[in-house]
MIKE-132421 format. One line per field, with one value per residue (C-alpha): residue number from 1; residue in one letter; x, y, z. Coordinates in steps of 0.5 Angstrom, whole numbers, plus 500, padded with zeros to 3 digits. Example, Ala and Ser with C-alpha at 12.3 -4.5 7.8 and 13.67 -1.06 7.14 Angstrom:
<recs>
num <- c(1 / 2)
residu <- c(A / S)
xx <- c(525 / 527)
yy <- c(491 / 498)
zz <- c(516 / 514)
</recs>
This chain:
<recs>
num <- c(1 / 2 / 3 / 4 / 5 / 6 / 7 / 8 / 9 / 10 / 11 / 12 / 13 / 14 / 15 / 16 / 17 / 18 / 19 / 20 / 21 / 22 / 23 / 24 / 25 / 26 / 27 / 28 / 29 / 30 / 31 / 32 / 33 / 34 / 35 / 36 / 37 / 38 / 39 / 40 / 41 / 42 / 43 / 44 / 45 / 46 / 47 / 48 / 49 / 50 / 51 / 52 / 53 / 54 / 55 / 56 / 57 / 58 / 59 / 60 / 61 / 62 / 63 / 64 / 65 / 66 / 67 / 68 / 69 / 70 / 71 / 72 / 73 / 74 / 75 / 76 / 77 / 78 / 79 / 80 / 81 / 82 / 83 / 84 / 85 / 86 / 87 / 88 / 89 / 90 / 91 / 92 / 93 / 94 / 95 / 96 / 97 / 98 / 99 / 100 / 101 / 102 / 103 / 104 / 105 / 106 / 107 / 108 / 109 / 110 / 111 / 112 / 113 / 114 / 115 / 116 / 117 / 118 / 119 / 120 / 121 / 122 / 123 / 124 / 125 / 126 / 127 / 128 / 129 / 130 / 131 / 132 / 133 / 134 / 135 / 136 / 137 / 138 / 139 / 140 / 141 / 142 / 143 / 144 / 145 / 146 / 147 / 148 / 149 / 150 / 151 / 152 / 153 / 154 / 155 / 156 / 157 / 158 / 159 / 160 / 161 / 162 / 163 / 164 / 165 / 166 / 167 / 168 / 169 / 170 / 171 / 172 / 173 / 174 / 175 / 176 / 177 / 178 / 179 / 180 / 181 / 182 / 183 / 184 / 185 / 186 / 187 / 188 / 189 / 190 / 191 / 192 / 193 / 194 / 195 / 196 / 197 / 198 / 199 / 200 / 201 / 202 / 203 / 204 / 205 / 206 / 207 / 208 / 209 / 210 / 211 / 212 / 213 / 214 / 215 / 216 / 217 / 218 / 219 / 220 / 221 / 222 / 223 / 224 / 225 / 226 / 227 / 228 / 229 / 230 / 231 / 232 / 233 / 234 / 235 / 236 / 237 / 238 / 239 / 240 / 241 / 242 / 243 / 244 / 245 / 246 / 247 / 248 / 249 / 250 / 251 / 252 / 253 / 254 / 255 / 256 / 257 / 258 / 259 / 260 / 261 / 262 / 263 / 264 / 265 / 266 / 267 / 268 / 269 / 270 / 271 / 272 / 273 / 274 / 275 / 276 / 277 / 278 / 279 / 280 / 281 / 282 / 283 / 284 / 285 / 286 / 287 / 288 / 289 / 290 / 291 / 292 / 293 / 294 / 295 / 296 / 297 / 298 / 299 / 300 / 301 / 302 / 303 / 304 / 305 / 306 / 307 / 308 / 309 / 310 / 311 / 312 / 313 / 314 / 315 / 316 / 317 / 318 / 319 / 320 / 321 / 322 / 323 / 324 / 325 / 326 / 327 / 328 / 329 / 330 / 331 / 332 / 333 / 334 / 335 / 336 / 337 / 338 / 339 / 340 / 341 / 342 / 343 / 344 / 345 / 346 / 347 / 348 / 349 / 350 / 351 / 352 / 353 / 354 / 355 / 356 / 357 / 358 / 359 / 360 / 361 / 362 / 363 / 364 / 365 / 366 / 367 / 368 / 369 / 370 / 371 / 372 / 373 / 374 / 375 / 376 / 377 / 378 / 379 / 380 / 381 / 382 / 383 / 384 / 385 / 386 / 387 / 388 / 389 / 390 / 391 / 392 / 393 / 394 / 395 / 396 / 397 / 398 / 399 / 400 / 401 / 402 / 403 / 404 / 405 / 406 / 407 / 408 / 409 / 410 / 411 / 412 / 413 / 414 / 415 / 416 / 417 / 418 / 419 / 420 / 421 / 422 / 423 / 424 / 425 / 426)
residu <- c(M / K / R / L / L / L / A / I / A / L / S / L / T / T / T / L / A / H / G / G / Q / A / A / I / E / G / V / R / S / W / A / G / P / D / H / T / R / V / V / F / D / L / S / S / P / V / E / H / R / L / F / T / L / Q / E / P / A / R / V / V / V / D / I / R / D / A / Q / L / S / D / A / S / T / G / A / L / T / E / G / G / I / L / N / N / V / R / S / A / P / R / N / G / D / D / L / R / V / V / F / D / L / A / R / K / V / D / P / K / S / F / I / V / P / P / N / E / E / Y / G / H / R / L / V / V / D / L / E / K / P / R / D / K / S / Q / P / V / K / T / A / P / D / K / A / G / E / L / V / I / A / I / D / A / G / H / G / G / E / D / P / G / A / I / G / P / R / G / T / H / E / K / D / I / V / L / E / V / A / R / K / L / E / G / I / I / D / K / R / D / D / M / R / A / L / L / I / R / D / G / D / Y / Y / L / G / L / H / E / R / R / R / K / A / H / Q / A / G / A / D / M / F / V / S / L / H / A / D / A / F / R / D / N / Q / V / R / G / S / S / V / F / V / L / S / A / D / G / A / S / S / E / M / A / Q / I / L / A / E / N / E / N / A / S / D / R / I / A / G / V / S / L / A / D / R / E / K / D / V / R / S / V / L / V / D / L / S / R / R / A / T / I / E / S / S / A / G / L / A / R / S / V / L / G / E / L / G / D / T / G / R / V / H / S / E / N / V / E / R / A / G / F / A / V / L / K / S / L / D / M / P / S / V / L / V / E / L / A / F / I / S / N / P / V / E / E / R / R / L / R / T / D / D / Y / Q / W / Q / L / A / R / A / I / R / R / G / V / A / D / F / A / K / D / R / M / S / T / L / K / I / A / S / G / Q / A / H / R / E / Y / T / V / E / R / G / D / T / L / S / G / I / A / R / R / H / R / V / S / V / A / R / L / R / E / I / N / E / L / Q / G / S / T / I / R / V / G / R / T / L / R / I / P)
xx <- c(500 / 506 / 508 / 500 / 501 / 507 / 505 / 499 / 504 / 508 / 502 / 498 / 502 / 503 / 503 / 500 / 492 / 491 / 486 / 480 / 481 / 481 / 488 / 487 / 492 / 493 / 489 / 489 / 486 / 483 / 482 / 477 / 474 / 469 / 470 / 476 / 475 / 479 / 479 / 482 / 484 / 481 / 482 / 475 / 469 / 468 / 463 / 464 / 460 / 462 / 460 / 463 / 465 / 465 / 470 / 475 / 472 / 473 / 470 / 471 / 470 / 470 / 473 / 470 / 475 / 480 / 488 / 492 / 497 / 504 / 503 / 505 / 499 / 500 / 499 / 494 / 493 / 496 / 490 / 483 / 480 / 484 / 489 / 492 / 489 / 489 / 488 / 489 / 486 / 480 / 476 / 481 / 481 / 477 / 480 / 479 / 481 / 480 / 481 / 482 / 479 / 480 / 472 / 466 / 464 / 458 / 460 / 459 / 462 / 461 / 463 / 465 / 465 / 471 / 472 / 477 / 482 / 481 / 478 / 474 / 474 / 472 / 471 / 470 / 467 / 469 / 463 / 463 / 456 / 451 / 448 / 441 / 440 / 445 / 441 / 440 / 442 / 447 / 448 / 454 / 459 / 458 / 451 / 450 / 457 / 455 / 457 / 460 / 461 / 466 / 465 / 472 / 469 / 471 / 476 / 480 / 477 / 473 / 480 / 475 / 477 / 484 / 489 / 493 / 499 / 495 / 494 / 487 / 481 / 480 / 487 / 486 / 479 / 482 / 487 / 482 / 478 / 484 / 485 / 478 / 478 / 484 / 481 / 474 / 476 / 479 / 473 / 469 / 462 / 464 / 466 / 468 / 466 / 471 / 466 / 471 / 478 / 483 / 483 / 477 / 471 / 464 / 457 / 454 / 448 / 454 / 456 / 449 / 448 / 455 / 452 / 446 / 448 / 453 / 447 / 451 / 448 / 451 / 454 / 460 / 462 / 468 / 470 / 475 / 471 / 474 / 470 / 472 / 475 / 480 / 480 / 474 / 476 / 474 / 471 / 463 / 458 / 452 / 445 / 440 / 435 / 429 / 427 / 433 / 440 / 441 / 446 / 449 / 455 / 451 / 447 / 455 / 458 / 453 / 453 / 461 / 459 / 454 / 458 / 461 / 457 / 457 / 464 / 463 / 457 / 453 / 445 / 441 / 435 / 432 / 433 / 429 / 422 / 426 / 429 / 423 / 419 / 424 / 425 / 417 / 419 / 425 / 421 / 417 / 422 / 426 / 432 / 434 / 433 / 438 / 442 / 443 / 444 / 449 / 451 / 452 / 455 / 462 / 460 / 462 / 469 / 471 / 469 / 475 / 480 / 480 / 476 / 470 / 466 / 460 / 458 / 450 / 450 / 448 / 443 / 443 / 441 / 447 / 445 / 449 / 445 / 439 / 436 / 439 / 435 / 440 / 444 / 448 / 453 / 457 / 464 / 467 / 474 / 476 / 476 / 483 / 482 / 485 / 493 / 493 / 488 / 491 / 499 / 494 / 491 / 497 / 500 / 499 / 498 / 493 / 489 / 489 / 486 / 481 / 479 / 480 / 475 / 470 / 471 / 469 / 464 / 460 / 461 / 458 / 452 / 451 / 453 / 447 / 442 / 443 / 442 / 435 / 432 / 435 / 431 / 425 / 425 / 425 / 433 / 434 / 440 / 444 / 452 / 458 / 465 / 470 / 475 / 483 / 482 / 475 / 473 / 468 / 466 / 466 / 461 / 457 / 456 / 455 / 450 / 446 / 447 / 451 / 458 / 455 / 449 / 454 / 459 / 453 / 450 / 457 / 460 / 466 / 470 / 473 / 473 / 479 / 476 / 480 / 479 / 475 / 471 / 464 / 459 / 452 / 449 / 442)
yy <- c(501 / 505 / 504 / 505 / 512 / 514 / 512 / 517 / 522 / 521 / 521 / 526 / 531 / 537 / 544 / 548 / 549 / 556 / 561 / 559 / 551 / 547 / 544 / 536 / 537 / 530 / 523 / 518 / 512 / 506 / 499 / 495 / 488 / 490 / 497 / 501 / 509 / 514 / 521 / 527 / 533 / 540 / 547 / 548 / 545 / 541 / 538 / 532 / 526 / 517 / 512 / 504 / 501 / 493 / 488 / 490 / 492 / 500 / 507 / 513 / 520 / 526 / 532 / 538 / 545 / 541 / 539 / 535 / 540 / 538 / 538 / 531 / 526 / 523 / 515 / 510 / 504 / 497 / 491 / 493 / 492 / 497 / 494 / 502 / 509 / 513 / 520 / 525 / 532 / 532 / 537 / 542 / 544 / 538 / 532 / 525 / 519 / 511 / 506 / 499 / 494 / 487 / 485 / 489 / 495 / 499 / 506 / 511 / 519 / 525 / 532 / 533 / 541 / 543 / 542 / 543 / 538 / 537 / 542 / 540 / 533 / 529 / 522 / 515 / 509 / 503 / 497 / 490 / 489 / 485 / 479 / 480 / 473 / 473 / 471 / 478 / 473 / 468 / 463 / 463 / 458 / 453 / 452 / 457 / 460 / 468 / 472 / 480 / 484 / 489 / 496 / 500 / 508 / 512 / 510 / 512 / 520 / 520 / 520 / 522 / 526 / 529 / 529 / 535 / 531 / 529 / 522 / 520 / 517 / 512 / 508 / 508 / 504 / 500 / 497 / 497 / 493 / 488 / 486 / 485 / 481 / 477 / 475 / 474 / 468 / 465 / 464 / 457 / 460 / 467 / 469 / 476 / 480 / 486 / 490 / 494 / 490 / 496 / 504 / 505 / 508 / 505 / 508 / 508 / 504 / 499 / 497 / 495 / 491 / 487 / 486 / 484 / 479 / 476 / 474 / 477 / 478 / 484 / 490 / 494 / 500 / 503 / 510 / 516 / 522 / 529 / 535 / 543 / 542 / 538 / 537 / 531 / 525 / 518 / 512 / 512 / 508 / 510 / 507 / 508 / 514 / 515 / 521 / 525 / 525 / 524 / 530 / 536 / 532 / 526 / 530 / 534 / 526 / 523 / 530 / 528 / 521 / 521 / 527 / 521 / 520 / 528 / 527 / 522 / 526 / 522 / 524 / 520 / 524 / 519 / 513 / 517 / 514 / 507 / 509 / 512 / 505 / 500 / 504 / 502 / 495 / 495 / 498 / 493 / 487 / 491 / 492 / 498 / 496 / 490 / 494 / 498 / 491 / 491 / 497 / 497 / 490 / 494 / 500 / 497 / 493 / 500 / 503 / 497 / 499 / 506 / 513 / 513 / 520 / 518 / 512 / 512 / 509 / 515 / 515 / 519 / 518 / 514 / 513 / 507 / 504 / 506 / 499 / 494 / 488 / 486 / 489 / 495 / 499 / 505 / 506 / 512 / 509 / 515 / 523 / 524 / 531 / 530 / 531 / 525 / 520 / 521 / 518 / 512 / 511 / 510 / 506 / 498 / 496 / 501 / 498 / 491 / 494 / 497 / 491 / 486 / 490 / 490 / 483 / 482 / 486 / 482 / 476 / 478 / 480 / 474 / 470 / 474 / 473 / 466 / 465 / 469 / 464 / 460 / 463 / 464 / 456 / 455 / 456 / 461 / 464 / 466 / 464 / 468 / 464 / 469 / 471 / 475 / 481 / 482 / 485 / 483 / 491 / 490 / 483 / 487 / 493 / 490 / 486 / 491 / 488 / 489 / 488 / 485 / 481 / 478 / 477 / 473 / 468 / 466 / 465 / 470 / 473 / 479 / 481 / 476 / 473 / 467 / 467 / 461 / 461 / 461 / 466 / 465 / 472 / 473)
zz <- c(500 / 502 / 493 / 492 / 496 / 492 / 486 / 488 / 489 / 483 / 478 / 481 / 484 / 480 / 482 / 487 / 485 / 480 / 480 / 482 / 482 / 489 / 492 / 494 / 499 / 502 / 501 / 507 / 508 / 513 / 511 / 515 / 514 / 510 / 507 / 505 / 507 / 502 / 504 / 500 / 504 / 501 / 500 / 499 / 497 / 491 / 486 / 484 / 481 / 483 / 478 / 477 / 472 / 471 / 468 / 472 / 478 / 479 / 482 / 478 / 482 / 477 / 481 / 478 / 479 / 482 / 482 / 486 / 491 / 492 / 499 / 503 / 502 / 509 / 509 / 507 / 510 / 508 / 506 / 504 / 497 / 493 / 488 / 485 / 484 / 478 / 476 / 470 / 469 / 465 / 461 / 463 / 470 / 472 / 476 / 474 / 480 / 478 / 483 / 481 / 485 / 488 / 487 / 487 / 491 / 493 / 493 / 497 / 497 / 500 / 502 / 509 / 513 / 517 / 524 / 530 / 526 / 520 / 514 / 508 / 505 / 500 / 503 / 498 / 502 / 498 / 502 / 501 / 498 / 504 / 502 / 503 / 504 / 510 / 517 / 521 / 527 / 529 / 534 / 538 / 537 / 543 / 546 / 553 / 551 / 551 / 546 / 549 / 543 / 545 / 541 / 541 / 539 / 534 / 529 / 522 / 520 / 527 / 533 / 538 / 544 / 545 / 550 / 553 / 551 / 543 / 545 / 540 / 544 / 539 / 540 / 547 / 547 / 541 / 546 / 552 / 548 / 545 / 553 / 556 / 548 / 550 / 557 / 555 / 550 / 557 / 560 / 558 / 558 / 554 / 546 / 545 / 539 / 536 / 533 / 531 / 530 / 528 / 526 / 521 / 522 / 523 / 523 / 530 / 525 / 523 / 531 / 533 / 526 / 527 / 535 / 532 / 526 / 531 / 536 / 542 / 549 / 551 / 548 / 552 / 549 / 551 / 550 / 554 / 552 / 554 / 558 / 558 / 565 / 565 / 572 / 571 / 573 / 573 / 570 / 569 / 565 / 562 / 559 / 554 / 557 / 553 / 557 / 557 / 560 / 568 / 569 / 564 / 564 / 561 / 557 / 554 / 553 / 549 / 544 / 545 / 542 / 538 / 534 / 531 / 525 / 523 / 524 / 518 / 514 / 516 / 518 / 524 / 521 / 517 / 522 / 529 / 527 / 527 / 534 / 537 / 535 / 538 / 545 / 546 / 544 / 549 / 555 / 554 / 554 / 561 / 556 / 559 / 566 / 564 / 562 / 567 / 572 / 567 / 569 / 576 / 576 / 572 / 576 / 582 / 579 / 576 / 583 / 586 / 581 / 581 / 582 / 579 / 577 / 580 / 584 / 580 / 573 / 569 / 563 / 557 / 549 / 547 / 540 / 539 / 545 / 540 / 538 / 542 / 545 / 550 / 556 / 553 / 557 / 554 / 559 / 560 / 561 / 565 / 562 / 556 / 557 / 564 / 565 / 570 / 566 / 559 / 562 / 566 / 560 / 555 / 560 / 559 / 566 / 568 / 561 / 563 / 570 / 567 / 563 / 568 / 572 / 565 / 565 / 572 / 571 / 565 / 569 / 575 / 571 / 568 / 574 / 578 / 571 / 573 / 580 / 579 / 574 / 580 / 586 / 581 / 581 / 589 / 591 / 597 / 595 / 589 / 589 / 588 / 586 / 589 / 584 / 584 / 586 / 590 / 596 / 601 / 602 / 593 / 593 / 599 / 593 / 588 / 590 / 594 / 600 / 608 / 609 / 616 / 612 / 608 / 614 / 617 / 613 / 610 / 617 / 616 / 622 / 618 / 611 / 608 / 602 / 599 / 591 / 589 / 595 / 594 / 598 / 599 / 596 / 601)
</recs>
C-alpha cells in the first residue's frame, strides 16, 4: 500500500492549484474487513460525480475544477480492496480519479465540512456488498456460550476525544477492547466479538447491526471522553435513556459520542422514526432495565479498580445503544482531557486493569442472571465465586447487600475472603 501511495504522489502531484481551482492537499485511507475509506483533504468544497465500471471492477470519481497539490499526501492503510489508484486531468480544469479494485463494491461518497482537526474533505467509501440472503442473527459457536460484543468507539477519520499530549481516544479504547477480548475468550462460557478490530470508521448503525448479526448477548461500548474542565476525572457507566439525560455531563458526553456519525457526514434523522418505535419495544421487554443491571455490575468493579466519576449509573440518549435488544452499556473508561488520566490510559498496566474490571462486571452480571432464574425455581440464595481482586465490600455493593449480612450468612469472622470460595448472596 505504501507503493500505492507513492504511485498516487507521482502520478497525481503537479503544481499548486491555480485560479479558482480547489487543491487536493492530501490522501488518506483506512481499510476495514468489509470496507475501505479514502479521504481527500481539500482546500475548499468541490462538486463531484461517482460511478462504477465493471470487468475489471473500478470506481471512478470526477472532481470538478480541482487539482492535486504537491503537499504531503499522508499515508494509506495497507490491505483492503484497493489494487491501484490512477488519475488524470479531464476537460481542462477537472480531475478524474480511478480506483482499481480487487472485487466488486457498493461505493458511496460525500463532502464533509471542516471541524477542529480537518478542513474540507471528500470521502469515498468502498463497501463490500451485503448478502441479502444472510440471516439477520447467527447462533453462538457453542451451546450455552454468551457472546459479548465489545465496541471500541470512534476509529479512522474519527479520532474521538484528544488528550493534552495528543492521545487519540480511538487508539486507547481499541487497546482496552483487544485486552478485554483476550481475557473473555479464556473463559469456557463466553466468547468476545470485537465490533471494530482496527483503525477504521464504522457508523453507529453499523456497530449495532454487527452485534445483532453475531447473536450477541451483551453489548459493551468503550470510550474515553473529554470535558471542558480538565480536572474532571473518573470512570462512568451509561445506559440508554428514552426520557432525557440523568445529568448535564451525561447529556454533553452523549452529544460528543453521537457526533461520530456527523463527523463522517452521515445523518441520523432518517432513522429517528425507527429508533422511537424500537424504544417502546425495549421498554416492554425491560431491556433498558437489564442494561442497568449490567451497568451496576461493571461500575462496581471499576470502583474497586480506581476512581469513578459517579457512583450511580448514568442515563442519556447514546445513539450507539439505540435499537439493541440485549443488555447494553457505554463505559467511559476515564477522561482523556485530564492530564493525569491521559497518562494512565496510555500505560499497558492500567489498560489491563480496566479490561479485567469490565470482564469481572460482565461475568458477575451473567452469573446474577442465572442465579435469578434459580431463585424463581425455589432456590433460597444466589451464589458467587470469589475471583482475584475481589473484596468483601465490593461484592456486597454489587449485590446490594450489607457487608454485615454477607458475613453473617457465610459465617465469616472478618473481611478476608479466599479466591475460589463460593459465597451465598441473600
